[in-house]
N, C-alpha and C positions, 0 to 999 in steps of 0.2 A: 699633840700625840694622836696617832691614828686610832680611831675606834674600829673594832671588828664586829661584824654583824652577829657573831655567835654570842658575845657578851651582851649586846643590845637585846637580842631575843630572850636570853636567859633573864635579864632584868625585867623585860616586859612581862614575861610569864609570871614572875613573882608579884609584880604590881597588879596584874589583872585577875589573879586567882579569886580574890574576894568579890570582884565585880562581875564574875560569871562569864568572862570571855574565855576563848580557847585558842591555844597555840597549836596549830595543826601539825600532826605527827607525820613521819616519813611515809607511812603506808596507808594513810587515810585518803579516801576519795570523797571530795566534797561535791555538792550539787553543781558546782561550777564546771565539773567534768575534767579536772586535771589532777595529776599527782603532785604533791608538794614536797620539796626537799629543803631541809633547814640546815642552818649552821655552816653554810658555805661562806668563808670569809670574803668580805668585800674590801679589797686593798685600795689605798690611795696612792696615786703617783706622787713622787716627791715634789714635782713642780706644780701640783694643783692643791697644795695643802690649804691655800686661802679659800678654796671652795668647800662648802659644807656638803660632803658626799652623802652623808646619811641624815635622815630627819632628826630634828632636835627632840622630838617626842615620837616614840613608836612603841606600842600602838596608841592611837588616840583613845581617850576615855570612853568614847562612844563605840569603839570597835567591838564587834562580837566574835570575829575570827581574824587571824592575821598570820603572816609567815613570809617565807621566801620560796620561790620556785624558779624554774629555768628562765623566767622573764624578769625576775627581781623581786623586790618587796611588794607586798600587797596588804590591804586591810579591807575588811568588810564592815561597813558602818550602817546602822539602822536609823533611818530618818523617817519620821511619821509612820513608823511601823513597817517600812519597806526597806529591803536590803539594797545597798549601793556598794559596789566593789571599786576601789581606787588603786591605781598603780603608782608607785614612786618613780618620779622622773628626776634623775640626778642632775645637778648643775653641770655645765660644760660649755665648750666652745664649738661653734659650727658655722657653716656658711649658709646664710639665708638668701633665698632667691635661686636663680638658675643661670648656668653658663650660657654664653651666646650661641653655642652650637647645639643646645638641647632642642629636640624636635617639639614643635608646638609652643615654643616660648613666646611670651609677650614682653614688650619693652619695660613694663612697670615691675619686672621681676629682677631688678638690679642685684647682682651677686655681691654680697659683702659679709664680713665677719661679724658675728654677734656672740657675746658672752652672757650667759645666764649664771649669775653668781650664787643663786639659791635654787635648790630643788623644790619641787612641788608635787602634789598628788593630782592625778587626772583620772576621771572615770574611765573604766575599761570599755564601756560602751557609751553611746549617746543616751540621753535620758529617755527611758521607755514611757509608754502610756501609763503603766502601773505606777511608776515612780512619780510622774507628773500629777496624776490624779490624787495620790495620797497627800500631796502638799497643797494643790490648788483646788481640789474638789471639782474638777471639770475635765473634759476631754473634747477638744475641738476637732480631732482627727475624723475624717470621713469613714475610715475603717477602724472599728474599735477592737483592739486586741492587746492584751497586757504587754507582750514582748515585742510589739512593733514600736519604732521610734515615735515619740510625740512630735507631730508636725502641726502646721498652721499656728505656730507660735512666733511672735515677733521678738526682737531684741528687748523691747520694753517689757513684754510678758516675762521673758527669762529673768530680767532684772528683778521683777516682783517675786518670782519663784525663789531667787537667791536671797532676797530680803526676808522672805518668810522663813527660810531655813535658818538664816543667821539670827533672826529674832527668837526662834525656838531653841537654838543650840548655840549659846554664846561661846565665842572663842573657836568655833569650827573653821572659820575663814573660808566659807564657800564663796566662789566667784567665777567669772568667765576666765578662760585662759587668754593670755595675750596672743596676738598673731605670731610673734616670734616663738613663744612657748608651744603653740599649736604645731608649727612646722617642725620645730626641734623634736617634739614627741612623735609626730608622724614619721619623720625620717628614721628615728631610732638608730642613729649611727650611720645611716646610708647617705650617699650623695648622688643617687640615681634618680631617674625620672619619677618612679614610684618606689615605695619603700622596699619592695622585693626585687627590683631590677629595672630594666628598660622597657619591658613588654607588658602591655595591658590587654587583657581579654576578659570575657564573661565568666571565666572560671575563677578570676581573682576578685571581681568587684561587680556591684550592681549599677550599671549605667546603660546608655542607649545602645551600645554595641557598635558605635561608629566613632572613629578618631576625630573627625571634623565634619563640618557642614559640607555637603556635596560628595562625601565618601560613602560608598555602599555600606549599609548597616549589616553587622554580623547577626545571623539568625539566633534566636534563643534568648533575647533580652527579656527580662521579667516584665518590664514596663509598669512597675509598681514598687512600693517600698517592701522591704522584707524584714524579718526579725533581726534584732540587734546583734546576734551572733551567728549570722549565716555564712560567714567567710572566715578564713584563718586569721588570727591576730598578727600584728607585726612583732618585731623582735623584743619589744618592751611590753607585750601583752595587751595591746590596744586593738579593739575590733573595729573594722570598717572605717578606718581613717580616710579611705578612698571610696567614694560613691555612697549610694543609698540615700543619705540626706546631707545637705549642706549643714555646716556647723557655725553658729555665731561666735565671734571672738570679741574681746573687749575693745579693740582699737577702732577709732575713726579711720576710714580709708584715706590714705594720702600717698604721695610718692615717698619712696624710702629716702631717709636722710643720706647726704653725701658722707662717705667714709664708713667706718666701723662703729659699732655701738654696744652698749652694755645695758641689759635689762630694758629694752625699748618697750614703750607702751602706747606709741602713736601720738598724734598731735592733740593739742587742746581744740575743742570744738570751734572756737572763734577764729582759729588760724587755718581751718580747712578751706582749701581752694573751692571756688564756685564750680570748678570742673567736677568736683566730687560731692555735689549736692543734688538732691532730687526734690523738686517742689519745695525748695527752701530749707530742707533738712540735710545736715551732714550725714553721709552714709556710713554704715558700720561694715567691718570686714566679715566676709563669709569664706569658709575654707572647706575643701574636701570633695566638692562636686556631689551629684545626686543621681538617683535612678533616671532622671530626665536629662542628664548632662552628656555631652559628647566627651570622648575620652581625654582629649587634651586638657579639659577643665578638671580632671581628676589628678593631675600631676601634683607632686608634693609642693611645688613652688607656686601653683596657680592661685591668684588672688581674686576672689569674688567680692561683691559688695551689694548692699541694698539699704533702703531706708529702714531705720530702726523700728518702724511701726508696720513693716511688711509682714503679712502672714500668707503662706501658701503651702501646698502639699509637698514641697521639696526641701523645706528648712526645718532643722531641729537644733539641738545644741548638746554640748558635753560639759559636765560640771568639773570644776577644778577646786582644789583646796590649797591655800598657800598664803604668802605674805600679802598684806594689804597693798593694793595698787594705788599709786599717786603720781600723776604726770608732773613733768618739770624737774629741774635740778638733776640730781644724780640718776633719776629714773631714765633719763634719755642722754646722759653724758656720752661723749665720744671717747673712744679709746684708741691709742696708737696701734697700728697693725703689729708692730714688733712686740708690744706688751701682750697683745692678744695671742700671738703665735707662741710666745713663751709659756703660755698656760695650757697648751695642748697636751 
């Protein structure tokens, strides 16, 4: 039986009244700078009933504000005294990678169908310096400012950040997004070079202002990181999925598997090819490009990578909430193209 968002929100309002949370009203403006509209039914297509379109629990007990707006469901959670806003990313089917005729494409972006059978929550911004410092009591960034992205953090550092949050808040399910989840959320239903279309310029994202090496640079590049909400969000309410800072993902970097897949999480470390190791360590996936990147590396399909202990001024990360990840078995099982397409 299909759930409708209106009843889910009504139930959440009753459940949270005593906890002090608030369901945002139609005419209220929040510090987030958007108007929120509630009770717009979210329908399920008949052929996607096997997918959980709505979260099992909404809002989370830690949520202090929640609702629905033009981007979808959101909830604000307070962690270590600092607010984090998460966007609901519904399950679905999409094509991971890039077509052979996409400008700037690399061979390791093999286009294939992926099904994500469960939705998840994703931070509407990368982790800010304020959010990081509240958990880790440190700030390695060379420029200290609360609303700048936290940079100079390795994958290993981010894993410790996640562990600290989950130790303090049992059942929250904080984690990295997988590479497939990241690209799915970045695209937000698009199949274009970047989430808003085919063209990239400095009005859309923070990058070098040149498409590729040897191409004249467009004037006006910031040449530094900028605050986490400096550009318009994508269709699902996520800010700066292209540019500003690279974002760590869960997966070890490898060639995509042959054929289509369901809930991929990357390979086991011991199976990673020597081609994808640096100084003996398997590299992890980076996505999105940065303020120091050429434009072709900001494409939705572009796959970056680095050692998990690498720290520099170009790398941050975005927090996800969702199912526990575990490689092998069903987590990486192949699905027939026909079965996948019937789920569109």
